[in-house]
N, C-alpha and C positions, 0 to 999 in steps of 0.2 A: 304595377298599380297606377303609376302616373300616366302611363300610356292608355290604360283603360279609361281613366278620368278624361284625358284629352280627347279620346275618340267619342266619348259620351257628349262632351261639350260641342264638338264639331257636328255630331249628328243632330243635336238640339238646334244648333244655329241653322243648319240646312233645312230642317223641318219647319222652322219658323219662316224662313224665306219662301219655301214652297207653299206654305199655308196662305201666304199673301196672294198667290195666284190660284187658290182653290185646289191645289194639288196635295194629295195625302200620301204619306209614306205608309204603305200597307205592310211592308215587311222589309227588314234590312239585316244583312249579315255582312261581315267584311268581304268586300269584293262583289257584293250582290245587293241590289235594291229593287223593290217593286213599288212603282208609283201608280196612284189612281187619280183620275181626273174625270168626273162624271160627264163633262162636255165631250170627252174623247169618243164616247159611244156613238155620238151623232155627227162627229166631224172628222171622219177617217182621213180625208185628204190632208188636213192640217197635221194630224198625227204622223202620217207617212212622211211629210216634209221634215218634221222635227226629228223623226227617227233616222232618216237618211243623213241629216246633218250631224246628229249625235254619233252615228256609226263611223263618221270620218275622223272623230277625235282619237288621237293616238293612245289615250288611256282607257278607252272603252273597247272591250273585247267582243261584246255581243249585245244586241238590243232587239227585243221582240215585243210586239203589240198584240194584245188579245182584245178584239173588238167587243166580244160578248160581255166582258167584265169591265171594260174601259181602263185596263191597266197596261203598263209597260214594265217588262223585266229587263233590267240593265245589269250586265256583268262588266266589271271594270277592274283595272289593276289595283290591287289592295292598297298599295302605297300611294296611289293618286289621291285618296281621301285626305291625306295629310299635306297635300300641296295646294296652296291657295289659288295658284293659277289654273289648275285643273277644275276646281270647284267653280271659280269665276267663269271659265269658259262654258261649263255645263249650264250654270244658272242663266247666263246671257242667251244661250240657245233656247232654253225653256221659256224665258221671258219674251223672246221674239215671237214665239208661237202661242203664247197664252193670252 
């Protein structure tokens, strides 16, 4: 029960930070998140740079961008969501390209 509450709080915190950059969490499950950013539809070069940098992260197992919907599906190691250094790395990469 406490783990569920913790995960919910972490997810809310991440969503609020992403919202600051106009990024929406379209769907999230443990180990999987789909992000949407309307600007991505028209700025593919920027997205490809972001994705290539995110793909180098040791906690991300896969990332793919769908230009038509302006979304990115990110698969990550489930335990990484509880590690603040992983989240900090991810958010700094997103901030760099937002």
